[in-house]
C-alpha positions as CSV (number, residue, x, y, z in Angstrom):
1,M,-0.2,0.0,0.2
2,L,2.9,2.3,0.9
3,Y,4.8,1.2,-2.0
4,H,2.1,2.4,-4.5
5,L,1.3,5.7,-2.5
6,S,4.9,6.8,-3.0
7,V,4.6,5.6,-6.9
8,G,1.4,7.9,-6.9
9,V,3.2,10.8,-5.2
10,I,5.9,10.2,-8.4
11,E,3.8,10.2,-10.8
12,L,1.5,13.5,-9.8
13,A,4.7,15.3,-8.9
14,S,6.5,14.9,-11.8
15,L,3.7,15.6,-14.0
16,T,2.8,18.9,-11.9
17,L,6.5,19.8,-12.0
18,F,6.3,19.0,-15.8
19,I,3.6,21.1,-16.6
20,L,4.9,24.0,-14.9
21,A,8.2,24.0,-16.2
22,F,6.5,23.9,-19.9
23,R,4.2,26.7,-18.7
24,H,6.3,29.0,-17.9
25,R,9.0,28.1,-20.8
26,L,5.9,28.5,-23.4
27,R,5.1,32.0,-21.9
28,Y,8.6,33.3,-22.2
29,E,10.5,31.5,-24.6
30,K,8.7,29.2,-27.1
31,Q,12.1,27.1,-28.5
32,K,13.1,25.9,-25.2
33,A,9.6,25.4,-24.3
34,V,9.8,22.7,-27.9
35,E,13.4,21.5,-26.1
36,L,11.5,20.7,-23.1
37,F,8.9,18.7,-24.7
38,F,11.5,16.6,-27.0
39,A,13.7,15.9,-23.9
40,F,10.5,14.0,-22.5
41,V,9.9,12.4,-25.8
42,Y,13.8,11.3,-26.0
43,G,13.2,10.0,-22.0
44,L,10.3,7.8,-23.3
45,L,12.5,6.9,-26.6
46,L,15.7,5.9,-24.2
47,E,13.7,4.2,-21.7
48,E,11.8,1.8,-24.3
49,L,14.9,1.1,-26.5
50,D,17.3,0.5,-23.3
51,M,15.1,-2.4,-21.6
52,Y,14.5,-3.3,-25.7
53,F,18.3,-4.0,-26.4
54,F,19.9,-3.9,-23.0
55,R,17.6,-5.9,-20.9
56,T,19.7,-4.5,-17.8
57,Y,16.6,-3.5,-15.7
58,H,12.8,-3.5,-15.4
59,Y,10.3,-1.4,-13.8
60,G,8.3,-2.2,-10.6
61,P,4.4,-2.3,-10.6
62,G,2.5,0.3,-9.8
63,F,3.2,3.0,-12.4
64,F,-0.2,4.0,-13.5
65,L,0.2,6.2,-16.9
66,Q,2.7,4.0,-19.2
67,L,3.8,4.0,-22.5
68,G,4.8,0.6,-23.3
69,R,6.9,-0.5,-20.6
70,A,8.2,2.9,-19.6
71,P,6.5,5.3,-16.8
72,L,5.8,8.6,-18.1
73,A,7.1,9.6,-14.7
74,I,10.5,9.1,-15.6
75,A,10.6,10.8,-18.9
76,F,9.1,13.8,-17.4
77,L,11.5,13.6,-14.9
78,W,14.5,12.7,-17.4
79,S,13.2,15.8,-19.3
80,L,13.4,18.2,-16.1
81,I,16.8,16.9,-15.5
82,V,18.1,17.2,-19.0
83,T,16.9,20.8,-19.6
84,S,17.4,22.0,-15.9
85,S,21.2,20.7,-16.7
86,M,21.0,23.3,-20.1
87,A,19.5,26.0,-18.1
88,I,22.4,25.7,-15.5
89,S,25.3,25.7,-17.6
90,D,23.7,28.2,-20.2
91,R,23.7,30.4,-16.8
92,L,27.4,30.4,-16.6
93,R,30.1,32.0,-19.1
94,L,31.5,29.1,-20.1
95,P,32.5,28.1,-24.0
96,E,29.5,26.1,-25.8
97,F,32.2,23.0,-26.1
98,A,32.5,22.6,-22.2
99,K,28.7,22.7,-22.2
100,P,27.3,19.9,-22.9
101,F,30.4,17.9,-20.6
102,L,28.6,20.4,-17.7
103,D,25.0,18.8,-18.5
104,G,26.3,15.3,-18.3
105,L,27.8,16.0,-14.5
106,L,24.6,17.2,-13.5
107,A,22.7,15.1,-14.5
108,L,24.8,12.3,-12.8
109,L,24.6,14.4,-9.9
110,V,21.5,13.9,-10.0
111,D,21.5,10.0,-10.4
112,I,24.3,9.2,-7.0
113,G,21.7,10.6,-5.0
114,V,18.6,8.5,-6.4
115,D,19.2,5.4,-8.1
116,A,20.5,3.1,-5.5
117,I,17.9,3.9,-3.4
118,A,15.3,3.8,-5.7
119,I,16.1,0.0,-6.4
120,R,16.0,-0.4,-2.9
121,I,12.0,0.1,-2.5
122,G,11.1,-1.7,-5.9
123,Y,10.9,1.6,-8.4
124,W,12.9,-0.5,-10.6
125,T,15.8,-3.4,-10.8
126,W,19.2,-3.7,-12.2
127,A,19.9,-7.2,-13.4
128,I,23.3,-7.5,-10.9
129,P,23.0,-8.3,-7.2
130,L,22.5,-4.9,-4.2
131,K,25.9,-5.4,-3.2
132,E,27.8,-5.1,-6.6
133,G,28.6,-2.2,-8.6
134,W,27.8,1.4,-7.0
135,F,25.5,0.4,-4.0
136,G,24.0,-2.3,-6.6
137,V,23.6,0.4,-9.6
138,P,26.1,-1.0,-12.3
139,A,28.5,0.9,-13.7
140,G,27.4,1.2,-17.2
141,N,24.2,3.1,-16.2
142,L,26.4,6.3,-14.1
143,Y,28.4,6.9,-17.3
144,S,25.4,6.4,-19.5
145,W,23.6,9.1,-17.1
146,M,26.1,11.5,-18.4
147,W,25.9,10.4,-22.1
148,V,22.5,10.6,-22.2
149,A,22.3,14.6,-21.0
150,F,25.3,15.2,-23.7
151,S,23.8,13.4,-26.3
152,Y,20.6,15.5,-25.8
153,S,22.5,18.8,-25.0
154,L,24.9,18.7,-27.8
155,A,22.1,17.6,-30.1
156,T,20.0,20.5,-29.0
157,R,22.4,23.4,-29.3
158,I,24.0,22.3,-32.8
159,V,20.1,22.9,-33.6
160,R,20.1,26.5,-31.5
161,R,23.2,27.3,-33.4
162,V,22.6,26.2,-37.0
163,A,18.8,27.0,-36.9
164,K,18.8,30.2,-35.1
165,K,17.3,32.2,-37.4
166,D,15.3,29.6,-39.6
167,R,11.4,29.5,-39.2
168,A,11.9,25.9,-39.0
169,R,13.9,25.6,-36.0
170,Y,11.2,23.6,-34.1
171,L,10.8,21.2,-36.7
172,Y,14.5,20.6,-36.3
173,Q,13.9,19.8,-32.7
174,V,12.1,17.0,-33.8
175,L,14.8,15.2,-34.8
176,V,16.9,15.8,-31.5
177,P,15.5,12.8,-29.3
178,F,16.2,10.1,-32.3
179,A,19.3,11.8,-33.1
180,A,20.9,11.8,-29.4
181,Y,19.8,8.3,-28.9
182,L,21.6,7.4,-31.9
183,F,24.6,9.0,-30.5
184,L,24.2,7.8,-27.3
185,F,23.7,4.3,-28.6
186,I,27.2,4.4,-30.4
187,V,28.8,5.8,-27.2
188,I,27.8,3.2,-25.2
189,A,28.4,0.3,-27.9
190,I,32.2,1.9,-27.8
191,V,32.7,1.8,-24.3
192,G,31.0,-1.6,-23.9
193,L,33.8,-3.3,-26.2
194,L,36.6,-1.2,-24.8
195,N,35.4,-2.9,-21.7
196,F,35.6,-6.3,-23.6
197,H,38.9,-5.5,-24.7
198,L,40.5,-4.5,-21.9
199,G,39.0,-7.7,-20.2
200,L,36.4,-5.5,-17.5
201,A,34.1,-8.3,-16.8
202,R,33.2,-7.2,-12.9
203,E,31.5,-4.4,-12.1
204,S,33.9,-3.2,-9.4
205,E,36.4,-3.1,-12.5
206,K,34.1,-1.2,-14.8
207,L,33.8,1.6,-12.1
208,W,36.7,2.2,-13.2
209,V,35.9,3.3,-16.5
210,F,33.1,5.5,-14.7
211,Y,35.5,7.4,-12.5
212,V,37.7,8.1,-15.9
213,H,34.3,9.4,-17.2
214,V,34.0,11.6,-14.5
215,C,37.6,12.9,-14.6
216,L,37.3,13.8,-18.3
217,F,34.2,15.2,-18.1
218,S,35.4,17.8,-15.1
219,L,39.0,18.0,-16.7
220,I,36.8,19.4,-20.2
221,V,34.4,21.7,-17.7
222,V,37.0,23.1,-16.0
223,G,39.8,23.6,-18.7
224,G,36.5,25.8,-20.8
225,A,36.3,27.8,-17.5
226,F,39.9,28.9,-17.9
227,L,39.0,30.1,-21.4
228,R,35.6,32.0,-20.3
229,R,35.5,35.8,-20.7
230,K,35.0,38.2,-17.5
231,G,32.6,37.4,-15.1
232,F,31.1,33.8,-13.9
233,L,27.3,34.1,-15.1
234,G,26.3,35.6,-17.9
235,G,23.2,33.7,-19.2
236,E,19.5,34.2,-18.3
237,K,18.7,33.7,-14.9
238,I,16.9,30.3,-14.8
239,P,13.2,29.4,-13.9
240,E,12.5,28.6,-10.0
241,V,10.9,25.2,-11.2
242,F,13.7,24.0,-12.9
243,L,16.0,24.5,-9.7
244,W,13.4,23.5,-7.2
245,S,12.6,20.1,-9.1
246,R,16.1,18.9,-8.9
247,L,16.1,19.8,-4.8
248,L,12.6,17.7,-4.6
249,I,14.1,14.7,-6.2
250,H,17.7,14.7,-3.7
251,I,14.8,15.4,-0.7
252,Y,12.0,12.7,-1.9
253,F,14.9,10.2,-1.8
254,L,16.6,11.6,1.6
255,I,13.1,11.1,3.1
256,V,12.8,7.3,1.9
257,L,16.1,6.9,2.6
258,L,15.3,8.0,6.4
259,V,12.5,6.6,6.7
260,T,12.7,3.1,5.6
261,G,16.1,3.2,7.8
262,M,18.0,2.6,5.2
263,I,20.7,5.1,6.2
264,L,21.1,2.8,9.1
265,K,22.2,-0.3,7.1
266,I,23.9,1.5,3.8
267,P,25.5,4.8,6.0
268,L,28.0,4.7,3.4
269,L,24.9,5.6,1.0
270,G,23.4,7.8,3.0
271,L,26.8,9.8,3.0
272,V,26.8,10.3,-0.7
273,A,22.9,11.4,-0.8
274,F,23.1,13.8,1.2
275,S,26.5,15.0,0.1
276,A,24.6,15.3,-3.4
277,F,21.9,17.0,-2.1
278,I,24.1,19.5,-0.1
279,L,26.2,20.3,-3.7
280,E,23.2,20.7,-5.7
281,G,21.9,23.1,-3.2
282,G,25.0,24.9,-3.5
283,I,25.3,25.2,-7.5
284,R,21.5,26.6,-6.6
285,K,22.8,29.4,-4.4
286,I,25.7,30.3,-7.3
287,V,23.6,29.9,-10.3
288,R,20.1,32.1,-9.1
């Protein structure tokens, strides 16, 4: 009963936040409203195709709103996470080449505070034991989160740049989810082949691939920061709904961590989740 109630809370909250974000974007900047909507389409596409091609996870029962095997709530959250990451990087004075890499790191920041908790209450299940990987989360999922955000961000920024004055730019955005997923699929396949070539079979070994990803993405962002113009903030102000969406995701799963007593059983996971929340709050304070 409690599980189904919590799923209902997630579905209602994700839908509400998505509607608020879409309404704000539609009112002030229609192009970014289109980007938000097709990020939702991207979320549905990658969930359906990932479960079809990779078969490494499945969702638990209780999700009322679904399209195929993918809960709409997950697609709403994907949309909010990816586009909020882009809004944050747009707020900073970074070179364009560095922004998709920052978007990947910002998406990961949400995942490390959520995924390992979610699988322990049955929202979804990975095909590895809970004692393997990142608290039961495959290493591949962690760096895939980075590439998911990177891919959509890169494709969308190309559309922004190439079709800035083109009246058909909204139509170009229709192609972004498909182009982004194709790029994502190719990258994940290449990394998978690299893992195989290096003989990385166990999740503990693959975690090093994840750490290399974090280092590489971070180095590019830091390198880009050194090339920025004077000043740190320069883009448009970020709608509060985007910043609050990210914080509320962290807060919800921290509450779950406490209520279920999970924090006593896995204190290190609690430390990671709380640290992610604090870092998220710090980012919010900086970019507001």
